MIVEXDO-227044 format. One line per 2 residues: for each residue x, y, z of C-alpha. Coordinates in steps of 0.5 Angstrom, whole numbers, plus 2048, in hexadecimal, padded with zeros to 3 digits. Layout:
N
X Y Z  ...
This chain:
893
754 864 823  752 86A 828
758 86C 82C  756 86E 833
75B 871 839  75A 86D 840
756 870 844  758 872 84B
755 876 852  75A 87A 851
760 87D 84D  765 87B 851
763 875 853  762 86D 851
75C 86D 84C  757 869 850
755 864 84A  757 862 844
757 85C 840  75E 85A 840
764 85B 846  76B 858 844
770 857 849  777 858 846
779 85E 843  77F 85A 83E
77E 859 837  779 855 838
775 858 83B  775 85F 836
774 85B 832  76E 857 835
76B 85F 837  76C 861 831
769 85C 82C  763 85B 831
761 863 831  763 862 829
75E 85D 82A  759 863 82D
759 860 835  75A 865 83A
761 862 83E  766 864 843
76D 862 843  770 862 84A
777 861 84C  779 860 853
780 863 852  782 866 84B
781 864 844  785 85F 842
789 85F 849  787 856 849
78B 853 843  78A 857 83E
78E 85D 83F  795 857 83F
792 855 839  798 852 834
791 855 82F  793 851 829
78E 84E 823  790 848 81F
789 848 81A  78A 840 817
788 83C 81C  787 834 81D
780 836 81E  77B 839 819
777 83D 81D  77D 840 820
77F 842 81A  779 847 819
779 848 820  781 84B 81F
77F 84E 81A  779 852 81C
77E 855 821  783 857 81C
77D 85B 819  779 85F 81F
781 861 822  782 864 81B
77A 866 81A  77B 869 822
781 86D 821  77D 871 81A
776 873 81F  77A 874 825
781 876 823  785 872 828
78B 86E 826  78A 866 827
78E 862 821  794 861 81F
794 85C 817  79B 859 818
799 853 817  79C 84C 81A
79F 847 819  79E 83E 81B
7A5 83A 81B  7A5 834 81A
7AC 82F 81C  7A8 828 81A
7A4 826 813  79D 824 818
79D 82C 81A  79E 82E 813
799 82A 811  794 82D 815
796 834 813  794 832 80B
78E 831 80D  78D 836 811
78F 83A 80B  78A 837 806
784 838 80A  788 840 80C
786 840 804  77E 83E 805
77F 845 80A  782 849 807
788 849 80D  78E 84A 809
794 845 809  799 842 806
79E 83D 808  7A7 83E 809
7AD 83A 808  7B1 83B 80E
7B6 840 809  7AF 844 808
7AE 844 80F  7B4 846 811
7B4 84C 80C  7AD 84E 80E
7B1 84D 817  7B8 84F 816
7B9 84C 81C  7B6 846 81D
7BA 840 81D  7B7 83B 818
7BB 836 817  7B7 830 81B
7B1 834 817  7AD 82E 812
7A9 836 810  7A3 83B 812
79D 83E 811  79D 846 810
797 84A 810  797 852 80F
791 853 811  792 851 819
794 857 81E  793 859 824
78E 85C 829  78F 861 82D
78C 85E 833  78B 866 838
78A 869 831  784 864 82E
77F 865 835  780 86B 835
77E 86B 82D  778 866 830
776 86A 836  776 871 831
771 870 82D  76C 86A 831
76B 872 836  76A 874 82F
765 86F 82E  761 870 835
766 86B 83A  769 86D 841
770 86A 842  770 86B 84A
777 86B 84C  77A 868 855
773 866 855  774 85E 857
76E 85A 857  76A 858 85E
766 853 85C  761 850 857
75A 84F 858  756 849 856
750 847 856  74D 83F 858
747 83E 856  744 837 852
741 835 84B  73C 830 84D
741 82D 852  748 82E 84F
74C 833 854  74F 838 850
752 83E 851  753 845 84D
758 84B 84C  753 851 850
759 857 852  760 859 854
762 85B 85A  767 860 85A
76A 867 85F  763 865 863
75F 865 85C  75A 860 85A
75A 861 851  755 85D 84E
755 858 848  754 852 846
75B 851 843  763 850 846
769 850 841  76E 84D 846
776 84F 842  779 84F 848
780 84A 844  783 847 84B
77E 84A 850  778 848 84C
776 841 852  777 848 857
771 84A 853  76D 843 852
76E 841 859  768 847 85A
763 842 856  766 83C 859
769 83A 853  770 837 851
774 83A 84B  778 834 848
77E 838 847  786 83B 84C
78A 841 84B  791 83F 84B
796 844 84B  799 844 844
7A0 848 842  7A3 84B 83D
7AB 850 83D  7AD 855 839
7B3 856 837  7B8 85D 836
7B9 85F 82F  7BA 85C 829
7BE 85D 824  7BA 85B 81D
7B3 85B 821  7AD 860 820
7A6 860 820  7A4 85E 818
7A7 857 81B  7A2 853 81B
79F 84F 821  7A3 848 821
7A1 841 824  7A5 83B 825
7A0 836 827  7A4 830 827
7A8 835 82C  7A3 837 82F
7A5 83E 82F  7A3 845 82C
7A7 84B 829  7A4 851 829
7A6 859 828  7A6 85E 82D
7A9 864 829  7B2 862 829
7B0 85C 82D  7AC 855 82E
7A6 853 833  7A9 84B 834
7A3 846 836  7A1 83F 836
79E 83A 83A  7A2 835 83D
7A0 82E 841  7A0 82F 848
79A 837 848  79A 839 84F
792 83A 851  790 840 856
78A 83B 859  78A 840 85F
787 846 859  788 84F 85E
781 853 85B  786 858 85D
78A 856 858  78B 85B 852
791 85E 84E  795 85A 852
79A 854 84F  79D 84E 853
7A4 84D 853  7A7 849 84D
7A9 842 84F  7B0 841 84B
7B0 83A 84C  7AA 83A 849
7AB 83E 843  7B2 83B 842
7AE 837 83D  7AC 83B 839
7B2 840 838  7B5 83A 836
7B1 83A 830  7B2 840 82F
7B9 840 830  7B9 83A 82A
7B5 83E 825  7B9 844 826
7C0 844 829  7C1 84B 82A
7BC 84B 831  7C1 847 834
7C5 84E 833  7C0 852 835
7BD 855 83C  7B8 855 83D
7B3 85C 83F  7AC 85A 843
7A9 853 845  7A2 852 845
79E 84C 847  797 84E 849
78F 849 84A  78D 847 845
786 842 844  788 83C 841
782 835 83F  782 82F 83E
781 82E 838  785 834 836
77F 837 833  77A 83E 837
775 83D 83C  770 841 837
769 840 837  762 83F 83D
763 83C 843  75F 836 842
75C 837 849  75A 83E 84B
756 841 846  75A 848 844
761 846 846  766 848 840
76B 844 840  773 848 83C
779 846 840  77E 841 83F
782 844 838  789 840 839
78C 846 837  788 848 832
782 84C 834  787 853 831
787 84E 82A  77F 84B 82A
77C 852 82F  779 856 828
774 84F 825  774 84B 82C
770 851 82F  76C 852 828
769 84B 828  769 84D 830
763 852 82E  761 84D 829
75F 848 82E  75C 84D 833
758 850 82F  755 84D 829
758 844 82E  75C 842 82A
763 844 826  765 845 81F
76A 83F 81F  76B 83A 822
770 83A 827  76D 834 82A
774 833 82D  774 839 830
76D 838 834  76D 836 83C
768 831 83A  76E 82D 838
770 82B 83E  76A 825 842
768 829 848  76D 824 84B
773 826 849  774 82D 84C
773 82B 853  777 826 854
77E 82B 855  783 826 854
781 824 84C  781 82B 84B
788 82C 84C  78A 826 84A
787 828 843  788 82E 844
78F 82E 845  790 829 83F
78C 82E 83A  793 833 83C
798 82F 83B  796 82C 835
794 834 832  798 833 82D
797 82C 82C  796 82A 824
78D 829 824  78C 822 822
785 81F 821  786 818 824
78B 81C 82A  787 81A 831
789 81D 838  78D 81A 83D
789 81E 842  783 81D 847
780 816 843  77C 811 846
778 818 849  771 815 846
770 80E 843  76B 809 841
769 803 845  76C 7FE 83F
773 802 83F  777 7FC 845
773 7F7 83F  776 7FB 839
77D 7FC 83C  77F 7F5 83D
77D 7F3 835  783 7FA 834
77E 800 833  782 806 832
77E 80B 834  77D 812 832
77C 818 837  775 81C 836
771 820 83A  776 81D 83F
772 818 83E  776 810 83B
773 80E 833  777 808 831
77B 80B 82B  77D 804 828
780 7FE 82A  786 7FA 82B
784 7F2 82D  78B 7F0 82D
78D 7F5 833  787 7F5 837
788 7F9 83E  78E 7FC 83D
78B 801 839  788 804 83E
78B 80C 83F  78E 80C 845
78E 811 84B  790 818 848
799 81A 84A  798 820 847
79E 81F 842  7A3 81D 847
7A3 825 847  7A4 826 84F
7A7 823 855  7A2 823 85A
79D 828 85B  799 82B 855
79B 833 855  796 836 859
792 831 85B  796 82E 860
794 826 85D  798 820 85E
799 81D 855  79B 816 855
7A1 815 851  7A2 816 849
79F 80F 845  7A4 80B 844
7A0 806 83F  799 809 83C
797 804 837  790 80A 836
794 80F 835  798 80B 830
790 80A 82D  78E 810 82D
796 814 82A  796 80E 825
790 813 822  792 819 822
794 81A 81B  792 81D 815
794 816 811  78F 810 814
78F 80E 81A  792 806 81D
78D 804 81F  788 806 819
788 7FE 816  785 7FC 81E
77F 801 81B  77E 7FF 814
77D 7F7 817  778 7FB 81C
774 7FE 816  775 7F8 812
771 7F5 819  76B 7F9 817
76A 7F8 811  76A 7F1 810
768 7EE 817  768 7F1 81D
76A 7F7 822  76A 7FA 828
76A 801 82A  769 803 830
766 80A 830  764 80C 837
768 812 838  761 815 833
75D 81A 837  757 817 839
751 81B 83B  74A 819 83D
744 820 83A  73D 81E 83D
738 822 841  730 824 83E
734 829 839  73A 824 837
737 823 830  735 82A 82E
73C 82C 831  73F 826 82D
73D 82A 828  73E 831 828
745 82E 828  746 82B 824
747 82B 81C  743 823 81C
73C 822 81D  739 81F 824
732 81F 823  72D 81B 823
730 819 81C  736 817 820
734 80F 823  737 80D 82A
73D 808 82A  73F 80D 823
746 810 823  747 817 81F
74F 819 81D  74E 821 81E
752 828 81E  750 82E 824
751 834 822  752 83A 823
74D 841 820  753 841 81B
752 83B 81A  758 839 81B
759 831 81E  75A 831 826
759 82A 826  758 824 822
757 81D 826  750 818 826
749 818 829  747 813 82B
73E 813 82D  73D 80F 832
735 811 834  731 818 831
735 81B 839  73B 817 839
741 818 834  749 815 835
74E 819 832  755 816 830
75B 81D 82F  761 81C 82D
767 81B 832  76B 821 830
765 825 831  762 822 836
762 829 83A  761 82F 835
75B 82A 833  758 82A 83A
759 831 83A  756 832 834
74F 82E 834  74E 830 83B
74F 837 83B  74B 837 834
745 834 838  745 839 83E
744 83E 838  73D 839 836
73B 83A 83C  737 832 83B
736 82E 840  73C 829 83F
742 828 843  748 825 840
74D 81E 845  754 81C 844
755 815 843  75B 814 841
75F 812 846  758 80C 846
75A 80A 83F  75F 806 83B
75E 805 833  761 7FF 832
760 800 829  760 7FA 826
760 7FC 81E  762 7F7 818
75F 7F1 813  75F 7EC 819
75C 7F0 81E  755 7EE 81D
757 7E7 81D  75B 7E8 824
757 7EC 828  751 7E8 826
752 7E2 82B  753 7E7 831
74E 7EA 830  745 7E9 832
743 7EE 82C  744 7EC 825
749 7F0 821  745 7F0 81A
744 7F7 816  73C 7F4 818
73E 7F6 81E  743 7FA 81F
744 7FE 819  749 803 818
749 809 81D  745 806 822
746 805 829  743 7FF 82D
744 7FC 834  746 7F6 835
74A 7F1 839  751 7EE 838
754 7E9 83E  74F 7EA 842
750 7F2 842  74C 7F8 840
74E 7FC 83B  74C 801 835
74D 7FF 82D  74F 804 829
74F 801 821  754 807 81E
75B 807 81C  760 80C 81A
764 808 818  760 806 811
75D 800 812  758 7FB 815
759 7FC 81C  757 7FD 824
757 801 82A  756 7FF 830
755 804 835  756 800 83D
757 803 843  75E 804 846
75C 7FE 84B  75C 7F9 846
760 7FB 840  766 7F6 842
762 7EF 841  75E 7F2 83B
766 7F4 839  767 7EC 83B
761 7EA 838  762 7ED 830
76A 7EB 830  768 7E3 832
763 7E4 82C  767 7E8 829
76D 7E2 82A  768 7DD 829
765 7E0 822  76D 7E1 81F
76E 7D9 820  768 7D7 81C
767 7DC 817  76F 7DD 816
76E 7E4 815  771 7EA 81A
76E 7EE 821  773 7F2 824
772 7F8 82A  772 7FE 826
775 806 827  773 80B 825
778 80D 81F  775 808 81C
76F 80B 81D  773 811 81B
774 80D 814  76E 80A 812
769 810 815  76D 814 810
76C 80F 80B  764 80F 80C
764 818 80C  762 817 813
763 81E 817  768 820 81C
765 826 820  76C 82A 820
76F 826 81C  76B 828 816
765 82C 818  763 831 81E
75F 837 820  761 83B 81A
75F 836 815  758 834 813
756 82E 811  754 830 80A
75D 833 80A  75F 82B 80E
75B 827 809  756 825 80F
74F 827 80B  74C 823 80B
74A 823 813  746 829 812
743 828 80D  73C 824 80F
73B 829 814  73C 82F 810
736 82D 80B  733 82D 811
731 834 815  734 832 81C
738 836 81F  73F 835 821
746 838 824  749 83A 81D
743 83A 818  743 841 815
74B 841 814  74A 83A 811
744 83C 80C  748 842 80A
74E 83E 808  749 838 804
746 83E 801  74D 841 7FE
752 83D 7FE  759 83B 801
75F 841 800  763 839 803
762 832 804  766 82C 807
769 827 801  76C 821 801
774 820 7FD  777 81A 7FD
77E 81A 7FB  77F 816 7F4
785 812 7F7  786 80B 7F7
78A 80B 7FD  78B 811 7FF
792 813 804  790 817 808
788 819 80B  785 81E 80C
783 822 812  77F 828 812
780 82F 80F  782 82E 808
77F 831 804  77B 82F 7FE
77B 832 7F8  777 833 7F1
778 834 7EA  77E 836 7EE
77B 83B 7F1  77B 83A 7F9
775 839 7FB  775 837 803
779 833 807  778 82B 80B
775 82C 811  775 824 812
779 81D 80F  779 816 810
77D 810 80D  777 80B 80A
779 803 80B  774 801 808
774 806 802  77B 806 801
77A 80F 801  77C 813 805
777 818 806  776 820 808
771 824 809  770 82C 809
76D 831 808  76D 835 801
76A 83C 7FF  766 83C 7F9
768 840 7F4  769 848 7F6
765 846 7FC  75E 847 7F9
759 842 7FA  759 83C 7F8
752 837 7F6  753 830 7F8
754 82D 7F3  757 833 7EF
75B 834 7F4  75D 82B 7F2
75D 82C 7EC  763 831 7EC
767 82D 7F0  767 829 7EC
768 82B 7E7  771 82D 7E9
775 82A 7E9  779 829 7F1
77F 829 7F5  781 828 7FC
786 82D 7FE  78B 82A 803
791 82D 806  792 831 7FF
791 82A 7FB  78A 829 7F6
787 823 7F8  782 821 7F2
77C 81F 7F5  775 81D 7F3
76E 821 7F5  76A 81B 7F8
762 81E 7F9  760 817 7FC
763 814 802  76B 80F 800
768 80A 803  760 806 801
75E 80C 7FE  756 809 7FE
757 807 806  755 800 805
75A 7FE 809  756 801 80F
74F 7FE 80E  753 7F7 80E
753 7F6 806  75A 7F3 805
75E 7F0 7FF  75D 7E8 7FF
765 7E6 800  764 7EA 807
760 7E5 809  764 7DF 806
767 7DD 80D
């Protein structure tokens, strides 16, 4: 793109108008300014004090690319590349390649590192596992008597904060950007307007130095000060500032700049060399909040609280006993911004158009800065990031959660305290629970429901029928970290729970082996496959798209046809694509009338999907509105071969194939209550979703369970409550996709194996969002593709968990995105994207032939596990069960 300089009213004044204003002159702000300017936008960066003066200047600057998230690996790899590239372009040094060392004090931690190291094979991150003796040889002053081993990544390193910010500044200014220091923002101008009767707001300008800079985009890169900027547009950011510290020792014999950065996650500490000294830091259990963030605070530090830091110091001495004999050269205790799930806050605001978030980096801003700056630029210019960074998207939180100060504080404490905890797939937070609940919450809790927390919503995980309500998550006790008050908040805290059954159950699942409760999940799957399973899926987002041009809007947004070819009462599974053809959402759309559509979206992606549809709908100008009805309805899903028999005696309509074919909707009454029945399944069985007004949900649920008990007694088949752990297992057997697991904005429908959602419309001339990109890909072929593999082991000793690498004929060509164990098939299932040979496009038939000709294995912790490619679903590939066609023995009872 042609670069443009900012238009200024006078040479030395602020520009009168730009395309984007970046607020904050740290590592993130400078990166965003550079990348936005590089994409052709006119930008200005405003810094209240001096560049790096907030938190950037005192950061440790360590970069560790091997992370539990594939997107994080790619973002940090790009950050590293940018440091090297900027050094060449600007002659400002910022990168030291001294490597990274991860210490493992137990088998589970060593297994985690082996998994990360394995994933590095695909992404080209050099790493190797070390024995205790090899660790000692690499880092002689460490005590290795109590460790299991280590992972060493020699090409990781350290970023100099001042160097990288100045390099970005120099590179951005060469492109035409302007960096202005000592320029605090005085206000952000917004305009209120209406779209078909629905209120909207958008950014129109920024005030600073008594001037107005006209702009349509503001990027908030102010870290711990982010809420002060957000307040200017009356929104809340779910982050809190905390005091975070490290100390620098006196000189140590044997320490030199070439020693790798060292992390010992189990002791919650790190070492970083500073010349011949060590910087010692970590994450304590009782951090101190900084609630009254001072806008004038810059290049400032707090007095170190030694009582708090001594928790870390004990770990440092354990790992390096020499430290106990050393003096302290300096202490560094500064503010850092932390979030409720230890992930950054990035992306367009849900409420204010043009307000971009880029803050809350949990001490990872330096290592993520380059990659996130690139993604912010793509988001602003192209409407979507290039990678799946939903884990960082501000829209991962329901809007109610950031507004709840206690929820933000509790969750942020827990995420800070667990910074170095092993990331287990089935771990659950203890803080911020019951923020959002289904109308069925108490009814299911009485049945022994063990809930999971998603977007602040309590959704069923699995059931412990023998434990009943004892499985409820108790009030957050901060893990007993504070005696009376939460440091900095002056909030009273309760004593640590002596007994906490919920915590015991969750910890039983925190393993890379088989969890303790796996047999209960299996029983729920058996009920769904042989009798009836009842799922509460109320946390799904539920929207109504309505208005005179609702049909035109739906047809533009969806890959599936919504025109006259689709009958009223039909339900479509469809993708919603961005301009690049990436899948921004996959959901069901029910055509209730020519001017009214009912949308059911995944619960975890509710806010993201709402934002996407609302923003794209506004761009079209169609006379249609989106109405949120999520809390107005519960969704009770009744699944299994006996589901029709169970429900038929309760509803006032016929449920046979002619009356309600698969993928259709009917209105009915059950127990005297009006509801919608959608014949759908996410587990691969004959099934019906009951979309019930929340006020009627308990009575409807009780009627279903009473009829289920009668059916179970008379037919001797299982009828059971079931949760999302069972759904995950059965949906994997059927090949159903999960957005942000094996499907994302970075994957097209054809790559993800759901091209069928677009094929019918592509045969017409109907325009829809992403059509051109999909047409190109269909004509050219695919360079990557989602595949399904099953382990050849009859009874796997350990399951897969994701991020393992996929090998064909001895070559690493992909990595695992999602996994589950299929209890019906008895198979460990893995889904992952693989690359076409030499990265050249292949037509689907040729791609499948090439895939089928290979010999496969999955590398798990550097162990080869032979696998089988499955081009069709692992269970019931002909979909007979969904149609209600079952083997005779299923109904033998």
